[in-house]
C-alpha positions as CSV (number, residue, x, y, z in Angstrom):
1,M,63.6,85.9,86.6
2,V,63.7,84.7,83.0
3,V,66.9,83.0,82.0
4,P,67.7,83.4,78.3
5,G,67.1,80.2,76.3
6,I,64.6,78.8,79.0
7,Q,60.9,79.2,79.0
8,C,59.6,79.7,82.5
9,G,56.2,78.2,83.4
10,H,53.6,80.1,85.5
11,F,52.0,78.3,88.5
12,R,48.8,78.9,90.6
13,R,48.8,78.4,94.2
14,S,45.6,76.3,93.9
15,G,44.0,74.2,91.1
16,I,45.9,72.5,88.3
17,Q,49.6,73.2,87.8
18,A,50.1,74.9,84.4
19,K,52.0,73.0,81.7
20,R,55.6,74.0,81.3
21,N,57.7,73.8,78.2
22,V,60.5,71.6,79.7
23,P,62.1,68.6,78.0
24,S,61.8,65.2,79.7
25,V,64.7,63.6,81.5
26,K,64.9,61.0,78.7
27,R,65.2,63.9,76.1
28,L,67.8,65.7,78.2
29,L,69.9,62.6,78.4
30,S,69.7,62.1,74.7
31,I,70.9,65.6,74.2
32,L,73.8,65.2,76.4
33,R,74.9,61.9,74.9
34,K,74.8,63.6,71.5
35,H,77.0,66.4,72.5
36,R,79.2,64.5,75.0
37,G,82.2,64.9,72.7
38,M,81.9,68.6,72.3
39,L,81.4,69.1,76.0
40,Q,84.4,67.2,76.9
41,M,86.5,69.2,74.4
42,V,85.2,72.5,75.7
43,R,86.0,71.3,79.3
44,K,89.6,70.4,78.4
45,I,90.1,73.7,76.5
46,F,88.7,75.6,79.7
47,G,91.0,73.7,81.9
48,V,94.2,74.4,79.9
49,V,93.3,78.0,79.7
50,F,92.5,78.3,83.4
51,I,95.6,76.5,84.5
52,S,97.7,78.6,82.1
53,M,96.3,81.7,83.6
54,M,96.9,80.6,87.1
55,L,100.4,79.7,86.5
56,C,101.2,82.3,84.1
57,G,104.7,84.0,84.7
58,C,103.6,87.2,83.1
59,D,104.9,90.2,85.1
60,R,102.0,92.4,84.1
61,Y,99.0,90.4,84.8
62,D,98.6,88.3,88.2
63,F,95.6,86.3,87.0
64,K,95.5,84.5,90.5
65,G,95.7,87.8,92.4
66,F,92.8,89.2,90.1
67,L,90.6,86.3,91.1
68,F,91.7,85.8,94.8
69,P,93.7,88.0,97.2
70,T,97.4,86.8,97.1
71,S,98.9,88.8,99.8
72,D,98.0,88.9,103.4
73,I,94.3,89.4,104.0
74,V,93.3,93.0,105.0
75,D,92.9,92.1,108.7
76,S,96.6,91.0,108.8
77,R,97.8,94.0,106.9
78,F,95.8,96.1,109.3
79,E,97.4,94.6,112.3
80,Q,100.9,94.9,110.9
81,S,100.3,98.5,109.9
82,L,99.2,99.5,113.5
83,A,102.4,97.8,114.8
84,M,104.5,99.9,112.4
85,N,102.6,103.1,113.5
86,E,103.7,102.4,117.1
87,S,107.3,103.0,116.1
88,G,106.7,106.8,116.1
89,P,104.1,109.6,116.3
90,A,101.9,110.3,113.3
91,A,103.2,112.8,110.8
92,S,102.4,116.5,111.3
93,I,102.6,119.0,108.4
94,K,102.8,122.8,109.2
95,A,100.6,125.0,107.1
96,E,98.6,128.2,107.0
97,E,95.0,128.4,108.0
98,S,94.2,128.2,104.2
99,Y,96.4,125.7,102.6
100,M,96.4,123.4,99.5
101,F,97.5,119.9,98.7
102,Y,97.6,117.7,95.4
103,V,96.0,114.3,95.0
104,S,96.9,111.7,92.3
105,T,96.0,108.0,91.8
106,D,96.5,104.9,89.7
107,A,99.9,105.5,88.2
108,H,100.5,101.8,87.4
109,L,104.1,102.3,86.7
110,S,106.1,99.7,84.9
111,D,109.4,100.8,83.4
112,N,109.8,104.5,83.7
113,T,108.7,107.2,86.1
114,G,106.8,109.1,83.5
115,N,103.6,110.9,84.8
116,M,104.3,110.2,88.5
117,L,107.5,112.2,88.2
118,T,105.7,114.9,86.3
119,F,103.2,115.1,89.2
120,A,105.9,115.2,92.0
121,T,107.8,118.0,90.2
122,A,104.6,120.1,89.7
123,L,103.8,119.6,93.4
124,R,107.3,120.4,94.6
125,N,107.7,123.5,92.5
126,D,104.3,125.0,93.8
127,A,105.1,127.1,96.9
128,D,101.5,126.9,97.9
129,A,101.2,123.2,98.1
130,S,101.7,121.7,101.6
131,F,101.9,118.1,100.6
132,G,100.9,115.5,98.0
133,V,98.8,112.2,98.2
134,M,98.9,109.2,95.9
135,L,95.7,107.1,96.4
136,G,97.2,103.7,95.3
137,D,97.9,101.4,92.3
138,C,101.4,102.7,92.2
139,T,102.6,99.6,90.3
140,G,101.8,98.2,86.9
141,R,103.7,94.9,86.9
142,R,105.7,92.5,89.1
143,G,108.6,94.2,90.8
144,S,107.9,97.8,89.7
145,L,107.5,99.3,93.1
146,P,111.1,100.7,93.1
147,V,110.1,102.6,90.0
148,Y,107.4,104.4,91.9
149,V,109.8,105.0,94.9
150,E,112.3,106.7,92.4
151,A,109.5,108.7,91.0
152,I,108.6,110.3,94.3
153,K,112.2,111.0,95.5
154,H,113.0,114.7,95.9
155,I,115.2,115.9,93.1
156,P,116.8,119.3,94.2
157,E,117.9,120.0,90.7
158,Q,114.4,119.9,89.3
159,Q,112.2,120.4,92.3
160,K,112.3,123.5,94.5
161,Y,110.8,122.2,97.7
162,P,111.1,118.8,99.4
163,T,107.4,118.5,99.7
164,E,106.1,115.2,101.2
165,I,104.0,112.7,99.2
166,F,101.7,110.3,101.3
167,T,101.1,107.0,99.6
168,L,98.2,104.6,99.9
169,I,98.0,100.9,98.9
170,G,95.8,99.9,95.9
171,N,94.7,96.4,94.6
172,H,97.4,96.3,91.9
173,D,100.1,96.9,94.7
174,L,99.0,93.5,96.2
175,Y,99.5,91.5,93.1
176,F,102.3,89.1,92.9
177,S,102.4,89.1,96.8
178,G,103.2,92.8,96.7
179,W,102.4,93.6,100.4
180,D,105.9,92.4,101.4
181,D,107.5,94.9,99.1
182,F,105.0,97.8,100.0
183,K,105.5,97.6,103.8
184,K,109.3,97.5,103.4
185,Q,109.7,100.3,100.8
186,I,106.5,102.5,101.7
187,G,105.3,101.7,105.1
188,P,101.8,100.9,106.7
189,S,98.7,100.5,104.6
190,V,96.6,102.2,107.3
191,Y,97.7,105.3,109.1
192,W,96.7,109.0,109.7
193,F,98.5,112.4,109.7
194,E,97.7,115.9,110.9
195,V,98.0,119.3,109.4
196,D,98.8,122.0,111.9
197,Y,97.7,125.5,110.8
198,G,98.5,127.3,114.0
199,H,95.2,127.8,115.8
200,G,93.9,124.3,115.0
201,K,94.5,121.0,113.2
202,D,93.0,119.0,110.3
203,L,93.0,115.1,110.4
204,F,93.7,112.9,107.4
205,I,92.9,109.2,107.7
206,C,94.4,106.7,105.2
207,L,92.5,103.5,104.9
208,D,93.3,100.1,103.3
209,S,90.6,99.1,100.8
210,A,92.9,97.3,98.4
211,S,91.2,94.0,99.0
212,G,87.7,95.4,98.2
213,T,86.9,95.5,101.9
214,L,88.2,97.3,105.1
215,G,87.8,94.1,107.1
216,N,86.2,93.7,110.5
217,R,89.2,95.0,112.5
218,Q,89.9,98.1,110.5
219,M,86.1,99.0,110.5
220,E,85.9,98.7,114.2
221,W,89.2,100.7,114.6
222,L,87.8,103.4,112.4
223,K,84.5,103.7,114.3
224,D,86.5,104.1,117.6
225,F,89.1,106.4,116.1
226,L,86.5,108.8,114.8
227,A,84.4,108.7,118.0
228,K,87.4,109.5,120.1
229,K,89.3,112.0,117.9
230,R,87.2,113.6,115.3
231,S,85.8,116.4,117.6
232,R,89.4,117.5,118.0
233,Y,90.0,118.7,114.5
234,R,88.4,121.3,112.0
235,H,88.3,119.1,109.0
236,C,88.6,115.3,108.7
237,I,89.6,113.9,105.3
238,I,89.2,110.2,104.4
239,L,91.7,108.8,101.9
240,T,91.2,105.4,100.3
241,H,91.9,103.6,96.9
242,T,88.6,101.8,96.2
243,N,85.5,103.8,95.4
244,I,83.1,102.9,98.1
245,L,80.1,104.1,96.0
246,Y,80.7,102.1,93.0
247,T,78.9,98.8,92.6
248,D,80.6,97.4,89.5
249,N,82.5,94.2,90.2
250,S,84.6,94.2,87.1
251,Q,87.8,93.7,89.1
252,V,86.5,90.7,90.9
253,S,88.1,90.4,94.3
254,S,88.8,94.0,94.7
255,G,86.1,95.7,92.4
256,N,83.9,97.3,95.0
257,L,82.9,97.0,98.9
258,P,80.1,94.9,99.9
259,M,76.9,96.9,100.1
260,E,76.5,96.5,103.9
261,E,80.0,97.8,104.4
262,T,79.3,100.8,102.1
263,M,76.2,101.6,104.0
264,T,78.1,101.4,107.2
265,L,80.7,103.8,106.1
266,L,78.1,106.2,104.6
267,E,76.3,106.4,108.0
268,L,79.7,106.6,109.9
269,F,81.0,109.5,107.8
270,G,77.7,111.4,107.9
271,K,77.6,111.0,111.7
272,H,81.2,112.3,112.1
273,D,80.9,115.1,109.7
274,I,83.6,114.1,107.4
275,S,84.7,117.0,105.2
276,L,85.8,115.0,102.1
277,C,86.3,111.4,101.0
278,L,88.9,111.1,98.2
279,Q,89.1,107.9,96.2
280,G,90.8,106.4,93.0
281,H,90.6,102.9,91.4
282,D,88.1,103.7,88.6
283,H,90.2,105.7,86.3
284,F,87.5,108.3,85.9
285,R,86.4,111.4,87.9
286,D,83.3,111.6,90.0
287,D,81.9,114.1,92.5
288,I,79.0,113.1,94.6
289,T,77.5,114.5,97.8
290,F,75.5,112.3,100.2
291,K,74.1,113.2,103.6
292,G,76.5,116.3,103.6
293,V,79.6,114.4,102.8
294,R,81.4,115.0,99.6
295,Y,82.9,111.9,97.7
296,M,85.3,112.5,95.0
297,V,86.9,110.0,92.6
298,V,90.1,111.2,90.9
299,G,91.1,110.2,87.4
300,T,94.3,108.2,86.6
301,I,97.7,109.7,86.0
302,R,99.0,106.5,84.2
303,N,101.4,107.2,81.4
304,E,99.0,105.5,78.8
305,S,96.0,107.8,79.8
306,P,95.2,110.3,77.0
307,D,93.9,112.9,79.7
308,P,96.0,112.2,82.9
309,E,94.8,114.4,85.8
310,Y,95.2,115.2,89.4
311,L,93.1,116.9,92.1
312,S,94.0,120.3,93.8
313,V,92.3,120.7,97.2
314,R,92.2,123.9,99.4
315,L,91.1,123.7,102.9
316,S,90.2,126.8,105.1
317,D,87.9,127.8,108.0
318,E,85.2,128.7,105.5
319,E,85.2,126.0,102.8
320,V,86.7,123.0,101.0
321,V,87.5,123.7,97.4
322,A,88.5,120.9,95.1
323,T,89.6,121.3,91.5
324,F,90.5,118.7,88.8
325,C,93.6,119.7,86.9
326,P,95.2,118.3,83.7
327,L,98.7,116.8,84.2
328,V,100.8,118.9,81.9
329,S,104.1,117.4,80.8
330,G,107.3,119.3,81.1
331,L,106.3,121.2,84.3
């Protein structure tokens, strides 16, 4: 690998070593002494900026959470979620053999319900929609989860049907130690629910990928869960926040899953004939099929987006049909 600004020498395994254009130790020390003052100043400036970021009281940007997970690690959240799930049976939605549901993601709400309320209203005024899903990143700043909770409440005066919305956790929902608020106001970060269409059922599995990993315990649970239960259902849909196929690490601690984990999931989903894997996080749409499994990324519905969207999915005996839809205000 050639590093910019450094000339790399070439070596032979036998014979005389080729000359390298590398300054002597004496020369390096001279350069360091000459620029010592500048280096010290840069170090001080970097230190001040770094400390300011870490201690920043800003309600929108949790710099510490951006670099390091600030809430319970994913294994702990998984164990707490399983304990919460034991308090009652998994949710079961009644539907026809062919039914439809809505999917949204990345609302990043701060001060007003905005597009999230528009989504909930569109969903609940559609007689054909059986339920809705929010794939995470509900919040946009410290303490804004109540804004999201308000946005998904049923408003009988505006919304004809009390259609349920299932919520997943995203990396922004963990910032400012947000897990404590999430589990109290929303519930577990890992759970599953069924859709009963009369002569059979479909399975929906909601995973916690908000820390950029499923963790060992959740991964082992998922393997066991699919091995024991997948065969009982017509379709199995995986719901998760982080895009498991994206390799960009732009969001540092939660940017993408480790490559080994991604490969494990791809093999696992192919083995168990997963019908569809729905993801968010990246604020753009994508649609990839790998080893017979369809992976879709839904674009954001955040208020600031010039083109907010959601996904409409229809399941039936014959097929899975997914359509990206623009979110139109005033619905």
